[in-house]
N, C-alpha and C positions, 0 to 999 in steps of 0.2 A: 306606185308602191315605193315605200321608203327603203333605200338600199344602203344607207350609211348613217353613222352617228353625226348628229349636229354638234356644233362647238359647245353649246351649253351642256349637252348630255355627256360629252367627253370630259369637260371640266368637272362635272358632277361625279363621274365614274372615278376620275383621278383622286378627287376629294375623299370618296368613300374608301378607296384602297389605302390612301395615306392614313386615314383614321384607324383602319384595321392594322396597318403596320405599326402604328404607334402603340397599339395595345399588346404587341407581341413581347417586347422586352420585359414589361412588368410580369407577364405570365411566366417567363423563364426565371425571373427573380423570385417569384412566389414559389415556383417549383423547387428551386435551389434552397430557399429558406425552409420549406417543408421537409426536404430530405435532411438538411442540417439539424432541424429540430428532432427528428426521429433518431438521428445518429447521436446527438447529445444525450438523449434519454438512455439509449443503449450503452453509451460510454459510461454514464454515471452509474447505471445498474452494475455493469461489469467491474467498475472501480470499487464499488462497495463490496462486491463479491471477492475481488482480489485481496483487498485489505483485510477482510474478515478471514479469508481462507489462509492467509499467511500466518495468522495467529494460531492456527491449529497445528502448525509444525513445531517440532521440538526447539527449545530456545537456542541451542548452540550445537555445533558439531561434536563438542566434547561432553555434552550433557548426559550421555548414556552412562549408567552405573558401571557397566563393563561390556566387553565385546559380545557376550552371550545374553545380554539383557535388553529388554525394551523399556526398562524403567529408567527415568532420568533423575538426576540429582542437581543440587545447586553447586555452582563452581566458584573458585577463587577469582578475584578480579584485581586489576592494577590500580584503579582509581575509585573503587566502590567505597561506600560508607563503611567504616571499620566495624560498626555495630553488626552489620550483616555478615561479617566474616568470623564472628565469635561463635564458639560452640558450647554446648552444655558441659559443665565440669565433669559430671558423672558419665555421660555418654557423648563423647566428642564426635560421633557420627552425625549428630543432629544440631541444626542451627538454633541458637538462642532465640526464644520468642516464637518458634515454629515447631511445636511438639512433633508434628508428623512429617517434617521436611528434612530429608537427609542432605548433607553437604560434603563435598570431597575437596578439601583445600589443596590436595595434590594435583588437581586438574584445574587449569585456568581457562577462562573464557577466551575465545578467539579474538585476535586483534585485527586480522585481515578478514573483512566481511565480504565474502564472495563465494560462489559455488566452487567446491573443491574439485581438483582435476579428476579424482577417482569416483566422483558422483555422477552417475548416469542421469538421474533426475534429482530434483530438489528434495532434500530430506531434513533441512533445518531452515530457520528464519533467514539466516545470512545469505542463503543461496538465491534469494530473490533480489538482492541488492543490485541496483542499476539495470534492472531488466525492464525492457519496454515492449508492450503489446499494442498492436495496431488494429483498430476497428475501421473498416472501410465500407462505404456504400456506393453503388453505381446505379445510375438511372439514365439510360440513353447516353448522351455525351457528358453527363455530370459525374464526376468522381470526387467524393469527399472522404476524408479520413481524419481520425483523431487518435492520438497516442496516449497510452496509459503507462506511466513510469513509476516503478517502486524504488524507494531509497531506504536503506536500513542504516541506522547510526546509533551510537551510544549517546546518552544524555546523563547529566549529573543526577545522582540519587541521594544526595545528602539531606538528612532530616533527623529529628529526634525520635527515634523509633521506640523509645522507652515510655513515651507519653501514652496515655489512654486514647487520646485523639491525636493522630499524626497529621500535621499540616504539611502539605507537600505541593509545590508549584512546579509544573513542567514547562520548560521553555523549548518549544519544538525546534526552533532554528539554532539553538545553542548546542550543537553537537560537539563531541570531543573525540580525540583519537585513541584515548586509553579506554580499556574495558571497564564498565561499571555493571550495576545490577539491573539496568533498564535499557532496553533497545527500543528505539522509536521507529515505527513503520510509517513512511510517508508515501502516499499515492497521489500522483498528479495527473489530471486530465488536461491535455493541451491540444491546440489546433493552430497550426502555422506559427508556432513559437509563443502563442498566447495561452496562459494558464486559465482554464475555465473553472476548475474545481480542484481543491487540495483537501485530502483526507488524512487524518492522523490517528494512530492508535499506538499503544505501547505494550510490550511484553516484559515480564519480570523474571529474574534469575531465581526461580523458586524450586525447580524440580517438581516431581510428582509426590502427592501425599502417600504416606505409608500407613498401613492398617494400625490403628491404635493398640491393638493387642500385641503388636510386635515391638512397640516402643517402650523403652525403659526410662522412667523419669529420673 
């Protein structure tokens, strides 16, 4: 009766075990890659949601017509196009070229873009500036995470607004420190310091439309 391994059998067993061990690292790599792929998809979806959701907030902290109103108006700006600060001669409550849009030149757009100290939750676009959200996935010993960062800034709004067709070119990275009529919303997905996706959208200092029956030409 055979009671022990022969030399050839032992070598063969070691060879089989070695081959099996060589296959383990690729399996871990494949698992990690699969988790990262799922995480990227979730991060992209959430970034789109974040960027679009910010657009639903009011344009500025000072946009409300008054303390008791939920209606917003256009505001004065420091470096905005002068045409957008002009009002109708007969009814100076309304901006030229926008029959149904009210403007309050006594109120100025915020120059400090951040969440105000008295705001419990975000209530205007600026409140999302420099805010980062993290999406994390864990599977066994693997922990992967991605960051979604929002940045709000002003960009130049100069154009010839009296033309029938307004030609306008937005430079996403050319932000300025003075208030204008356009705020740029930039959402960046990053992983370990590397940008995976950058989303841009913009919001304009328009205020809300007023019922035409209440507007005097």
